[in-house]
N, C-alpha and C positions, 0 to 999 in steps of 0.2 A: 740737887733740884728734887721734888717730892714728885708724885703721882698728881696731887691735887692742880702742882705747876703746871704738868704736862696738858691738864684738864682744860683749864685756863686758856693755854696757849691755842689748843686745839679749839676752844669755841674763838677765838680771837680768829684764829685762821680762816674759820667757818665763816663768819660775821666779813673779813673781808675779800672773799671771794665766794659770793653767795652765788650758788645756782653750780658752783663747782663739783663735779661728783667725784666721790673718795671713795668709791667701790674696784674693785678689784681689775671688772673689767675695763675701766678708762687708764687703769694704771697697765693693764696688757697692753692695750694701746698704742698707749704713750711708747711704750718699751718696743712694742713692735717686733720684730727679726733677731734684734740685736743680741738679746739674752735668753738662752734657751732654757728648756724646762721651767718656765713661770706659769703653766696650766695649773698648782699647786699655792698659788699665791696666796688663796684665800687662807690659806692654812696659816699663814705666816702673821698678817695682818695683825693679830692679837698677842705674837711674841713679845718680850720684856728686851727691851735695848737698853745698852750703858751708855751714858752720856756722861763725856767727859768735858771740862771747861778747860783750857790751857789759860794760866795765865803771862806763863813767861817759862823758859830755861835756864839755865846754868850749867856749866861744870866746877866741879869742886873736888878738890885730892881728896882720899882717904882719910887722909888724918885732919882735914879741917874740916868734914862730916862726922867723924867720933868728937871734935872741938864744942859741936854745935850744942848751945846750952837753951833754958828758956832765956827769952831777952833778945838772941842771938837773931841777927837781919842777914837775911840772904838774897840779895842785888841779884834782877832776873833782866832776861834780854831785851826785854821790852820798855819803852817809856810808857808812860801813865795815858796818853794820850792814844796808843796803839790797840785797836781793834784785837779783841780775845779769839781764840780759835774755839770754836764748839766742833767736837768729833763724838763718833756715835760708832761706837765696837771699834775704838783707835781709827775711823776713817773720818779724815777732813769732808765736812758738810755744810759748814758755814762760819762765819765771822760774827760777832756780837760785841755789844761796850755792857760792860758791868753797871748794874743797878740797884737798889735797894728800894723793897716793894715790902712794906709792914714789918722794918726789924729785920727784914731779911734780904741776904744776898741774891738776883737774878741774872738773869741776860735778854738783854733787848736783840733781837735779831738785827744785823742789818745788812748783813748778805748772805744769801742762801745761792747752793748750786739749783743749778733748774733741775726739774723734777726728775726725769731720765737720767742726768747724771746721779741723782743723788740714790736712785733706788739702783743703779748698777754698783756704787759702791756699797751699800748693803747687801745685795744681793753676792 
């Protein structure tokens, strides 16, 4: 996922929730007293985060990993119809489905933790 993709998703989120205030004051009011030291939240708003989309997992023996070659198929734990996990800095924040946009893979978010839960996991 590129920065352009994030900007597009950000624009879509804004269009879907017109008038929603994304400034730090509303974030602080959402968090309330539950998360300490949120006074400097403005400093974090421009921090880059690693977004990972997990298609599935599998366990393999070391010898099987060494035997992998071009064309090898690794079966994952999920079925095609199951949603993928979307993690930010290793913390699960959403689930979605894989889609293709202009010959690129993308993820459509289908379920998102609420705003306070997302903030707590990132902070």
